[in-house]
N, C-alpha and C positions, 0 to 999 in steps of 0.2 A: 631829824625832825624838820619838816618843811611846811610852810603855809603859803596860801595864795592871796592875791588882792581881793578885797571885798567886791562881790558881784550881786546884782539884783536880778531876779528872775520871776516870771509868772509861773507858779506851780499849780497844776490841776489838783482837783480833789484827790487826796491820797489816803489810802487805807492801810492799816497795820493790824494783823491778828496776833494775839499773844496773851501774855499774863500781865495784869495790872499790878503796879507797885506804888504805894503811897510813900513818897520819900521826903524827908526833911530837906529844905534848902540848905545846902552846905557851903561854907566859905571855900573859895578856890584853894585847891591843894588837899582838901579833905574829900577824897574820892571814894573811899570804901563805904559800901552800904551792903550789909550782909543780906538784907531782903532782896535787893537788886541782884546780887550775885546768885542767890538761890533761884530766882526767877529765870535768869539767863541760863543757868545750868539745866533747869527743867525743860526749857524751850529747846536747847541744843540737843538734849538726849532724844527728843521726839522727831528729829530730822525734818525741820520745817520746810514747807513747800515753796517758799519764796526767798528772795534776798533778805538777809538779816536787816532789821530796822527797828526803830522805836518812835513813839509819838509822846510828846509832853503836853499835858493839858492842865487845867486848873492852876495856871501860873499866878504867882503873887510876888511882888517885889519885897515884901516884908521879911526881914531876917527872922528866922525861927518859924517861918511858914512852911507849908508843904506843897508839893505838886504831885500829880499822878503821871506815871510814866508807864506806858504799855510797851513791853519789850517782846519782840518776836520777829515777824517777817512781813514783808510787803504782800498785800493781797490785791488781786485784780477784781475779785467779786466776793460775795459772801460765801460762795461755795468753797473758797480757799481756806476758810477758817477751820482750824482743827478742833476736834471735840474737846470741850473744857476750856477753850480760849475765848476771849472777848475780841470785839472788833472796835477799833478806834479810827477816827479820821481827822485830818486837818482840812479845812475848806480851801477851795481854790482862791488864789489871790497873789499879792506881791510878797515875795520872801527875799531876805538877805541870805546869801549862800556863803558859808564858811567851810573851808577844807583844811584838814590837818592830816599829816602823815607822820609815822614814826612808831615807836613801840610804846605799849601800855606801861605806865600811866602817863608818860609824857605826851602822847598823842591827844589824850583827853584834856590835860592841863593846857596845852598849847591852843586847842580849839576854844576853850572858854576864856582864855586870855584875849584871843581875837575878838570875841563877842563883847567882853567888858571894855576893851579899848575902843571898839566902834561905838558903844553906848557913851562912853566918857567923852569921846571926840564929837559927839552929836551927829554921827554918820547914820544912825538908825533910831527910829522911834518904834518900839515894839507895838504891835497891834493886839497882843494878848489873846489871839485866837488859837495859838498852838505853835508847836515846833515839830519838825520831822527830821529824824536822823537816820542815815543809811550807812552801811558798811560794805563798800565794794570789795574789800579784802581785809585781812587781819591787821593791816598797818595803815588803814585810811578810814577817816570819818568825814562824811559830808553832812553838814547841819544846815537846815533851812528854817529860819525864824521869820514868822509873819511880821510884816512891818506896815506902818501906815503909808499910803501912797506918797505923801510929801517927803518921806525918807529918800526916795529916789529923785523926785523932780526938783525940790527946792535946794537940795544940798549938792546935786551933781549936774545941774543944768540939763537934765534929760527930759 
């Protein structure tokens, strides 16, 4: 398992087609969600037209809260959305980029440890407009979390 240093990037408006899952916010280490697993299985059986991806929306910091995760594939236009799927987007803006490589479930655990450490150390202030996750291969996750502009400028002298 390997992680990279925190990076900030401007991400353009990004679309994901797929199936929505309303998931409870879980403590780190509790990764299993049968609804999420069923949605991913359904998407994978349909041979999605784009790179596997997910978008998180309706984020809340409250323990016991829920978020919506659309799991599926990156779309370049509405024409890429498969029948029966929804389209979700994250707006363009400043994002903190986290990368994790390894085998499941360690790759997920490592990724969210990086996010929590960056929050705890005051490196990022979430903008709560969404998060985008893509999977370049079976052993890597790239996560983009929307952050307030001052996350980059005031903390890193940029």
